[in-house]
C-alpha positions in Angstrom: -48.6 -79.5 138.6 -49.6 -80.8 135.1 -53.1 -80.1 134.0 -55.4 -83.0 133.6 -57.7 -83.1 130.6 -57.1 -86.2 128.6 -54.8 -87.1 125.8 -54.6 -87.5 122.0 -53.0 -90.6 120.7 -51.5 -91.0 117.2 -50.7 -94.4 115.8 -47.7 -95.0 113.5 -48.3 -98.7 113.2 -46.6 -101.7 114.8 -46.4 -100.6 118.4 -45.4 -97.0 117.9 -47.9 -94.5 119.5 -47.5 -90.8 120.2 -49.4 -89.8 123.3 -49.9 -86.0 123.8 -51.4 -84.4 126.8 -50.7 -83.1 130.3 -48.2 -80.7 128.9 -46.0 -83.4 127.4 -45.7 -85.9 124.6 -44.6 -89.6 124.9 -43.6 -91.7 122.0 -43.8 -95.5 122.4 -41.5 -98.0 120.5 -40.0 -96.1 117.6 -39.0 -98.6 114.9 -36.9 -99.1 111.9 -38.9 -100.4 108.9 -37.6 -103.9 109.3 -39.1 -107.3 110.2 -42.9 -107.0 110.9 -42.6 -103.2 110.6 -41.3 -103.5 107.0 -43.2 -101.1 104.7 -44.3 -98.7 107.4 -43.2 -95.1 107.6 -40.8 -94.7 110.5 -42.0 -92.4 113.3 -39.6 -89.5 112.8 -41.1 -87.2 115.3 -40.1 -85.3 118.4 -41.4 -86.2 121.9 -40.7 -85.2 125.5 -39.9 -88.8 126.3 -39.5 -92.0 124.3 -40.4 -95.3 126.0 -39.0 -98.4 124.3 -39.8 -102.0 125.2 -36.3 -103.1 124.2 -33.4 -102.2 121.9 -34.6 -104.4 119.0 -34.9 -102.4 115.8 -38.6 -102.9 115.4 -39.6 -101.6 118.9 -36.8 -99.5 120.3 -34.7 -98.0 117.5 -32.7 -95.1 118.8 -32.0 -92.2 116.4 -35.4 -92.5 114.6 -37.2 -90.0 116.8 -35.9 -87.1 119.0 -36.5 -86.9 122.8 -35.2 -88.5 126.0 -34.8 -92.1 125.1 -35.7 -94.6 127.9 -35.3 -98.3 127.5 -33.8 -99.6 130.8 -35.9 -100.5 133.9 -35.9 -97.8 136.6 -37.7 -94.7 137.8 -37.4 -91.5 135.7 -38.8 -88.0 135.7 -38.9 -86.3 132.4 -40.9 -83.2 131.4 -42.9 -83.3 134.6 -44.0 -86.9 134.1 -42.9 -89.8 136.2 -42.1 -93.2 134.5 -41.7 -96.6 136.1 -39.9 -99.1 134.0 -40.3 -102.7 135.1 -37.9 -105.5 133.9 -39.3 -108.7 132.5 -38.5 -111.4 129.9 -39.2 -110.6 126.3 -40.1 -114.1 125.3 -41.8 -117.2 126.9 -38.5 -118.8 127.8 -37.2 -116.4 130.5 -35.5 -114.1 128.0 -33.2 -116.8 126.7 -34.1 -116.0 123.1 -34.8 -112.3 122.9 -33.4 -111.0 126.2 -35.2 -108.7 128.5 -38.0 -106.2 127.9 -39.2 -103.2 129.9 -42.8 -102.7 130.9 -43.8 -99.1 131.5 -46.2 -97.4 133.8 -47.0 -93.6 134.0 -49.7 -91.0 134.4 -50.4 -88.4 131.8 -53.4 -86.1 131.2 -55.2 -87.4 134.2 -54.9 -91.0 133.0 -52.8 -94.0 134.1 -51.0 -96.0 131.3 -49.4 -99.4 131.1 -47.3 -100.2 128.1 -46.7 -103.9 127.4 -46.1 -103.5 123.7 -43.0 -105.8 123.6 -43.3 -108.9 125.6 -44.8 -112.4 125.5 -44.1 -113.3 129.2 -46.7 -113.9 131.8 -47.0 -111.2 134.5 -45.6 -112.1 137.9 -47.6 -111.1 141.0 -45.1 -108.3 141.6 -45.7 -107.0 138.0 -49.4 -106.9 138.6 -48.9 -104.9 141.8 -46.6 -102.4 140.1 -48.9 -102.0 137.0 -52.0 -101.7 139.1 -55.3 -101.2 137.2 -54.5 -98.9 134.4 -56.9 -96.6 132.7 -55.3 -97.4 129.3 -53.5 -100.7 128.6 -51.3 -100.9 125.5 -50.2 -104.5 124.6 -49.1 -106.6 121.8 -51.6 -109.2 120.4 -50.2 -110.5 117.1 -48.5 -113.6 118.5 -45.1 -114.9 117.4 -42.0 -115.6 119.4 -41.9 -112.2 121.3 -45.4 -110.9 121.4 -48.5 -112.1 123.2 -50.9 -114.2 121.1 -54.6 -113.6 121.3 -55.3 -116.0 124.2 -52.4 -114.6 126.3 -53.3 -111.0 125.6 -56.9 -111.6 126.6 -55.7 -113.2 129.8 -53.6 -110.0 130.6 -56.7 -107.8 130.0 -58.7 -109.9 132.4 -55.9 -109.7 135.0 -55.4 -106.0 134.9 -59.0 -104.9 134.1 -58.2 -101.7 132.3 -60.8 -99.2 131.1 -59.4 -99.0 127.6 -57.2 -101.4 125.7 -55.1 -100.4 122.6 -53.9 -103.5 120.8 -50.5 -103.2 119.0 -47.9 -105.4 117.4 -50.1 -107.0 114.8 -50.2 -107.1 111.0 -52.7 -105.2 108.9 -52.9 -106.3 105.3 -50.1 -108.4 103.7 -47.8 -110.0 106.2 -44.2 -108.9 105.6 -41.5 -111.5 104.8 -39.9 -113.0 107.9 -42.8 -111.8 110.2 -44.4 -114.3 112.5 -47.2 -112.0 113.7 -50.8 -112.2 112.7 -53.8 -109.9 112.6 -55.8 -108.3 115.4 -58.9 -110.5 114.7 -58.0 -113.5 116.9 -57.6 -111.1 119.9 -61.0 -109.6 119.2 -62.5 -113.1 119.0 -60.8 -114.0 122.3 -62.4 -110.9 123.8 -65.8 -111.7 122.5 -68.5 -109.7 124.2 -66.2 -106.7 124.8 -67.1 -103.5 123.1 -64.8 -102.6 120.2 -64.3 -99.1 118.8 -62.6 -99.0 115.4 -60.6 -95.8 115.1 -58.4 -94.2 112.5 -54.9 -93.1 113.1 -55.8 -90.8 116.0 -57.8 -91.2 119.2 -58.8 -88.7 121.8 -59.5 -89.8 125.4 -60.9 -87.6 128.1 -59.2 -87.3 131.5 -61.8 -89.4 133.1 -63.0 -92.6 131.5 -66.1 -94.7 132.0 -65.6 -98.3 133.2 -64.5 -100.9 130.7 -62.8 -102.6 129.2 -63.4 -101.1 125.7 -61.0 -102.1 122.9 -59.8 -99.2 120.8 -58.5 -100.6 117.5 -56.3 -98.0 115.7 -55.0 -98.0 112.2 
């Protein structure tokens, strides 16, 4: 049985996060430095498991990091952790433009996680049941053709009622060429009245969280 006790989260930008805790490490969405991830340092790290939203190079690049690479929907057990991958459209047109994405749900360090870092599709009733009420919700907020915009992301937060929200898939600073994503600010405005914590590159969360939501903005 894995020990509870919280997690430490490291951000590599875009939607790549390394979550360490519970005797394991989980890397989300390793990317090649292309598209909206141009100019970022690729997350060339090792992890117990790698959870990718899709096989697109900016959110599911195989070979960048080392570890068990999971991208297809299904149930998996890796390093003592259980992962549930849920199929959904990547875009707002049933996947006809960018294909399918995988939404992820798992528990680590005493906390439940939902990773929606690579989709712009509304959640179905079945999705909401499978995702439940996560302690930590990770979701894209920058808008564009395959990422939730501010209004859509805020609606997802209200539907799932997480305790902590980590926004990803947005641009900080100069927007790279051929990138259709914007900044995190419209999402924060759409969530007006919700507490916001501005973090650096790392964030530590205890194994039991107070009620929320609280938005954790990472660098």
